[in-house]
N, C-alpha and C positions, 0 to 999 in steps of 0.2 A: 279691386282686392279680386285676383284671380282666383280658381276651385282650390285650385294647389296650397294658395296663400291663408286660404281661409278654412283649412284640415290642418293644416296649419298651427296654426294660431285652437282651433278647438283643442287639437291635442296639447297645445302650453296650458291652457285651461285645465285638462284635468288631468294634469299632471298637476299641475295646486288646487284645483276642488275632485273631491271626490265623485260627484254625481253635477250634471248640470241638463238643463230642460231645452228640452228641442226651442220653446220659445223665449229662455235667456239668452241663450245663444241665438236668434234671430233679432233679437234687441242690441244687444252688443259689435254686431255688425251687417247693425241695420240693411238686412235682408233680408226676403221671404222667409219663413219655418217649409213654404217648398223649393227655396233654393236648397236652404240646409239639410233636407234632409237624402237630398240626392251629393248632395256636397258630403254626406256623411257615408252615401254606399258603400265606398271604393272599404272608406273605412273600419264595415261592418265586415264586409266582402272578405277582406283582409283581414280580421278578428284582429284588427288594434281596440275600436273598444265593441259593448255589446250595450244589447238595449236590458233595461232594468224598468221597475214602475215610477222608481223615478226622470226616467230620462238617458239619457245614455254614460256608462261610464271606460276608463280604458280596459282593457284585459289584462291582471299581473300579469309582469316580463314571460316568468317563466312557460307561459303558457301562448305567446308570440313565436311565430315561424321567425327563427335568427336568420332565414337567408332569403329576409325582404330588405332593401333597402328603409332607409328609417326617413330618408327626408322624400327619394324619388320612386319606393313601392319597386325599384323593379325588382329581379334573380337578383341575387347576389351568389356567382358563384366563380369569379375570376380570381386572379392576385394581382386586380386593384380597386376590391373592397377595400374599405378603410373600416380601422372599429376607436369607438368613442368609448372610453371608461369614462360612467358620471360619480356625483361623489356618491347619489344614492346606491352604490353597487351591480346596477344595468348596467350590461353592455350593451351599444348602441354599432349596429353595421351597416354600412354602406356603400352602396357597387364602385365607388368610386371615390378619386379623390375630391372631383366637384363637391359632388353632393358633403360631402363629408363637411366644405370649409365652409357650404352655406347651411351644413345642418350645426355647427360649431358655432356662425356664426348667430344663430338661434339658441342657443343653452348655454352660452360661453360660463355660465357661471357657476352650470352644471358640471363642468367638460374637468378632471383626475388632469385625464393624458387622451392622447390621438396618437396613433398607432397605426403605419400606414407598408408599405414596400417597395424598395429602391425599384423606381422603374427600368433601371437598368440591370441592378448586382439579384436585384430580388431577396435582397435581406431587412433585415424589419425596421422600423428606421421612428423615430419621434417626428411625426407630422411638425409640430412647431417650431421644429431643430431644421427642419430640411427648406429646399428651396424646391419651385413649383417653375415645370414649360407651359404655356397658356399658349394657346393658335401654332402648336408647331404642325409640319403636315403629314401627320399620318390620321388614320383613320383607327380610331378605334373600337367604333363601331358604340355607343357610353354615352354619357350628359355631354354635354355642347354646353359653356367651348370647355374641352380638354384640358384638365391639369394633372399633371405629369409629374410626380413625385422623384428627389435624386438627393442624393445625399451628402457628392460633394457640388458643389458649382461650378467645380471644373469636367463634373462626369456634363452635366445641363446644358456645357459652353457645347463644347464636343456633340454635344447633341443634336443642341441648337447649331451647329455648323453643316449641319447636315438636311436638320430637316422644319430648318425657321424656327422661328415662334418666338415671345419673350418671358425674360424670365423672373423671374419674381421672388422673396420673399412669406413667410407665413403670410405676414397680414396682407401685405400689396396680394396674394394672393386674393386672399377673402373682397377684398376694393375693385381686383381688377374685374372678376366675376360678376357678380354684384353690378356694377358697371354692367362691363357687357351683356345681360341678364336683362336690363329695366324693361318690365315690360314683356318681355315675355318670357317664356318657361324652357326646364331643357325636354331635351328630344323626346326621350320615358315622360315627362309627366301628362297628366290628364290637365285640359282648359275648360 
């Protein structure tokens, strides 16, 4: 299990439980406490979690920085960012569709809606109804493999004719990204 995967699991546990001790996390993940301390340092630095007398806890949503990806922790400041609206009234932001699809897969039962922007028209669209172009020959300097959202298959095919790539529906894109990333992390994740 990669450090980013351990951090994601820790965050999921903290969403379900109020507080966790490092020793408990160490036992659950079967990694040393030193490793767990190294894993949580970025979460502490990003103010996603805080230390308490009983262990660690999530920082309340309103205190979290909204301008960082909830999946890879990269800054979110472009039109590529995607929002996940959750059932607990929280809104998570990801830096790109790649991270949004992977984050959605991790917490799909809690997500009410996922909103992105059409790559060509820059209009707001429902990501579940979008199609995604993966492996296009264009470098947007974001997470790999890039996932470009399109509202219509027709526009995606037109873009594909010039830049290549493979078109997927929402669920297909999630599976394709997970398959591509088996054993690796996106370009902005720490390993």
